[in-house]
C-alpha positions in Angstrom: 7.6 -12.4 -34.3 9.7 -9.4 -35.5 12.4 -9.4 -33.1 14.0 -6.2 -34.5 10.6 -4.4 -33.6 10.4 -6.0 -30.3 14.0 -5.1 -29.4 13.3 -1.4 -30.5 10.2 -1.4 -28.2 11.9 -2.7 -25.3 14.8 -0.1 -25.8 12.2 2.8 -26.0 10.6 1.7 -22.9 13.9 1.4 -21.1 14.9 4.9 -22.3 11.5 6.4 -21.0 12.0 4.7 -17.7 15.6 5.9 -17.2 14.5 9.5 -18.2 11.8 9.2 -15.7 14.1 8.0 -12.9 16.6 10.8 -13.8 13.8 13.3 -13.1 12.6 11.8 -9.8 12.7 14.3 -6.9 14.7 13.9 -3.7 11.5 14.2 -1.9 10.0 11.2 -3.7 13.3 9.3 -2.9 12.7 10.1 0.9 9.2 8.9 0.7 10.2 5.6 -1.0 12.8 5.0 1.5 10.6 5.6 4.6 7.7 3.4 2.9 9.9 0.6 2.5 11.3 0.7 6.0 7.6 0.8 7.2 6.6 -2.3 5.4 9.6 -4.1 6.5 8.8 -3.3 10.1 5.2 -4.4 9.5 6.4 -7.8 8.6 8.4 -7.8 11.8 5.3 -6.6 13.7 7.6 -3.7 15.1 5.7 -0.8 16.5 7.9 1.6 14.4 5.9 0.7 11.4 3.6 3.6 12.2 6.0 6.5 12.8 8.2 5.6 9.8 4.9 5.2 7.7 3.6 8.5 8.8 6.7 10.2 7.5 6.1 8.5 4.0 2.5 9.3 3.7 2.7 13.0 4.6 5.2 13.3 1.6 3.0 11.3 -0.6 0.0 13.5 0.2 1.9 16.3 -1.4 3.3 14.3 -4.3 0.1 12.8 -5.2 -1.7 16.1 -5.3 0.9 17.5 -7.7 0.4 14.5 -10.1 -3.3 14.6 -9.9 -3.6 11.3 -8.2 -6.4 12.5 -6.0 -7.7 9.0 -5.0 -4.1 8.2 -3.8 -3.9 11.7 -2.1 -7.2 10.8 -0.3 -5.9 7.3 0.6 -2.7 8.8 2.1 -4.7 11.1 4.2 -6.6 7.9 5.3 -3.3 6.3 6.0 -2.2 9.2 8.3 -5.4 8.7 10.4 -5.4 4.9 10.5 -1.6 4.8 11.4 -2.3 7.1 14.4 -5.2 4.6 15.3 -3.1 1.5 14.5 -0.2 2.9 16.6 -2.7 3.1 19.4 -4.2 -0.2 18.7 -0.9 -2.2 18.5 0.3 -0.7 21.9 -2.5 -1.3 24.1 -1.2 -3.3 27.0 -2.3 -5.4 29.9 0.4 -6.0 32.6 2.9 -4.6 30.3 2.2 -7.1 27.8 1.0 -6.7 24.2 -2.5 -7.8 24.0 -3.2 -7.7 20.3 -2.3 -10.9 18.4 -2.3 -11.7 14.8 -5.7 -13.1 13.9 -7.8 -14.0 10.8 -11.0 -12.8 9.7 -14.0 -14.8 10.5 -17.0 -15.1 8.1 -18.7 -11.8 9.4 -15.3 -10.1 9.1 -14.8 -11.2 5.7 -18.1 -9.8 4.6 -17.4 -6.4 6.3 -14.0 -6.5 4.6 -15.6 -7.3 1.1 -18.4 -4.5 1.8 -15.7 -1.9 2.7 -13.7 -2.7 -0.4 -16.7 -2.6 -2.8 -18.3 0.4 -1.2 -14.9 2.3 -1.1 -14.4 1.8 -4.9 -18.0 2.8 -5.8 -17.8 6.1 -3.7 -14.2 7.0 -4.9 -14.8 6.3 -8.5 -17.9 8.4 -8.3 -16.0 11.3 -6.8 -13.1 11.2 -9.3 -15.6 12.1 -12.0 -15.6 15.5 -10.5 -11.7 15.7 -10.7 -9.1 16.0 -13.6 -7.9 12.5 -12.7 -6.6 10.8 -15.9 -7.0 7.3 -14.6 -10.2 7.5 -12.3 -11.1 3.7 -12.5 -7.5 2.6 -11.5 -7.1 5.3 -9.2 -10.3 4.4 -7.4 -9.3 0.7 -7.3 -5.9 1.1 -5.8 -7.4 3.5 -3.3 -10.3 1.1 -2.4 -7.9 -1.9 -1.8 -5.4 0.4 0.1 -8.3 1.6 2.3 -9.2 -2.0 3.1 -5.7 -3.1 3.7 -4.9 -0.3 6.0 -7.9 -1.0 8.2 -7.1 -4.9 8.2 -3.5 -4.1 9.3 -4.4 -1.6 12.1 -6.6 -4.4 13.4 -3.7 -6.8 12.9 -5.5 -9.2 10.6 -3.6 -11.7 8.3 -5.7 -10.7 5.2 -4.2 -7.4 5.3 -1.5 -8.7 3.2 -3.7 -9.8 0.5 -5.2 -6.5 0.2 -1.8 -4.8 -0.1 -0.6 -7.4 -2.7 -3.5 -6.4 -4.8 -2.9 -2.8 -4.4 0.8 -3.0 -5.1 0.4 -5.1 -8.2 -2.1 -2.4 -9.6 0.1 0.5 -8.4 3.3 -0.5 -10.3 2.0 0.3 -13.9 0.0 3.1 -12.6 2.9 5.1 -11.0 5.1 4.3 -13.9 2.4 5.7 -16.3 2.3 8.8 -14.2 6.1 9.5 -14.4 7.0 8.3 -10.8 9.4 5.5 -11.5 10.9 5.3 -8.0 7.4 4.9 -6.6 6.7 2.3 -9.2 9.9 0.3 -8.2 8.8 0.8 -4.7 5.4 -1.2 -5.2 7.4 -3.8 -6.9 9.5 -4.2 -3.8 6.3 -3.9 -1.8 4.7 -6.6 -3.6 7.6 -9.0 -2.5 7.6 -7.8 1.0 3.8 -8.1 1.2 4.1 -11.8 0.1 6.9 -12.6 2.4 4.8 -10.7 5.2 1.8 -12.7 4.6 3.7 -16.1 5.0 5.7 -14.7 7.9 2.4 -13.6 9.9 0.7 -16.9 8.8 3.6 -18.9 10.3 3.3 -16.8 13.6 -0.5 -17.3 13.7 -0.2 -21.0 13.1 2.4 -21.3 16.0 0.1 -19.4 18.4 -2.6 -21.5 17.7 -0.7 -24.7 18.1 0.4 -23.6 21.5 -3.0 -22.6 22.8 
């Protein structure tokens, strides 16, 4: 291996990243902050996941429009709607007690989930043919998995974390490529939090099942 060439390549990538970081906007920083707080609260099953998430997605609707990430602009609009629905669903109570526990998909729900993901991808990928998106396939893929993840989270399904992990892993290079380094770093942290969230929810689900 030509280590000198490798070293120069790493330096160039580092310089590009630092330059992008320097150009990151204050608005993006606010969106990143509220996005991270929202995922942290989701892991803890805290209802404030939704109002903090709403702040982040409203900002990202504007940012993704500016950067021609139309699929992500659409999914953030969807996030806004699903956040309102999830906020309602999570706070439904009976005798002042929360009635919505963490659950896993059954076979029928797994089929519905897969159908939602595939159908979303095909529709979004087709729609992006009529835009100036420069990464339509990746844009459609992240959007489809995010659409699925948000629906599962609103229904408090354990599998929502799997969908988010896939979304986050794809989004890291996508946003770095588009010149949004803070958002790219955010998705790296999201991946860690989503993995942590999965095991936290899984443990809580197993504990509840053992007590029933």
